[in-house]
C-alpha positions in Angstrom: 27.9 42.0 -67.1 28.9 40.3 -64.1 30.0 36.9 -64.0 27.6 34.8 -61.6 28.7 31.7 -59.3 25.9 29.7 -57.8 25.7 29.0 -53.9 23.1 26.6 -53.9 24.2 24.2 -51.2 25.1 27.4 -49.1 22.7 30.3 -49.7 22.1 30.6 -46.3 26.0 30.5 -44.8 26.8 33.2 -47.2 23.8 35.5 -46.5 24.6 35.2 -43.1 28.5 36.1 -43.1 29.7 32.7 -42.1 30.8 31.8 -45.6 33.4 33.8 -46.7 35.2 31.5 -49.3 34.3 29.1 -51.5 36.1 26.1 -53.7 35.3 25.3 -56.8 36.2 22.7 -59.1 37.0 24.7 -62.3 39.4 24.0 -65.6 42.4 26.7 -65.4 40.7 28.2 -68.4 37.5 28.8 -66.9 39.1 30.1 -63.4 41.7 32.2 -65.1 38.1 34.3 -66.4 37.7 35.4 -62.4 39.9 38.3 -61.1 40.9 39.7 -58.1 38.7 42.8 -57.8 35.6 41.5 -59.7 32.4 42.2 -58.2 30.1 38.7 -59.0 26.4 37.8 -58.2 25.7 35.2 -56.1 23.0 33.4 -57.1 21.1 30.4 -54.9 21.0 28.2 -57.5 22.0 28.3 -61.2 20.1 30.5 -63.4 18.8 27.7 -66.2 17.4 26.4 -63.2 15.4 29.3 -62.5 17.9 30.5 -59.8 17.8 34.1 -58.1 20.3 36.6 -57.1 21.0 37.1 -53.8 24.1 39.1 -53.3 26.7 40.5 -55.1 29.9 39.5 -54.0 33.9 40.9 -54.6 36.8 38.4 -55.2 39.3 39.4 -52.5 41.9 36.7 -53.6 42.6 33.5 -55.4 44.8 30.4 -55.0 44.4 27.1 -56.1 44.8 24.5 -53.7 44.5 20.7 -53.0 41.1 19.8 -52.0 42.6 17.3 -49.1 43.7 20.4 -47.4 40.4 21.7 -46.6 39.6 21.5 -42.5 37.1 19.9 -41.1 36.3 23.9 -39.6 35.9 24.8 -43.3 33.1 22.4 -43.4 31.5 23.3 -39.7 30.6 27.0 -40.8 27.4 25.3 -42.9 26.1 23.7 -40.5 23.1 23.3 -39.6 21.6 24.4 -43.1 24.1 22.2 -44.7 24.9 19.4 -42.9 25.3 16.9 -45.6 28.7 19.3 -46.7 30.5 18.3 -43.7 29.7 14.6 -44.1 30.1 14.7 -47.4 33.6 16.6 -47.4 35.7 14.9 -44.7 34.5 11.0 -45.9 36.6 11.8 -49.0 33.8 12.1 -51.6 35.8 15.1 -53.1 39.1 12.2 -53.3 38.6 12.6 -57.4 38.8 16.4 -57.1 42.6 16.9 -56.2 42.5 20.8 -56.6 40.4 23.3 -56.3 40.3 27.3 -56.9 39.6 29.1 -53.6 37.7 32.5 -54.1 37.9 34.7 -50.7 
């Protein structure tokens, strides 16, 4: 069965094609389950919260990066559907998350 990735805050940008990558704060052990070429189910929220499959996505690249390298442009793609991401991301709320995995 394909792996599931929830896009609860960013479903609309994902479906419109403006969101082409996702940053995840996952442990190395969990992140290593995902491989380039994997097809995953994109859900509008976690299945345990009655989320529904909204798309299938294919992982084309994976890299580990310091979250502080995210730019304002990375967050602007989500507006106007998710303007809170720009505020939260640029105001340093991710400071405790020093590394994330980026999936394109």
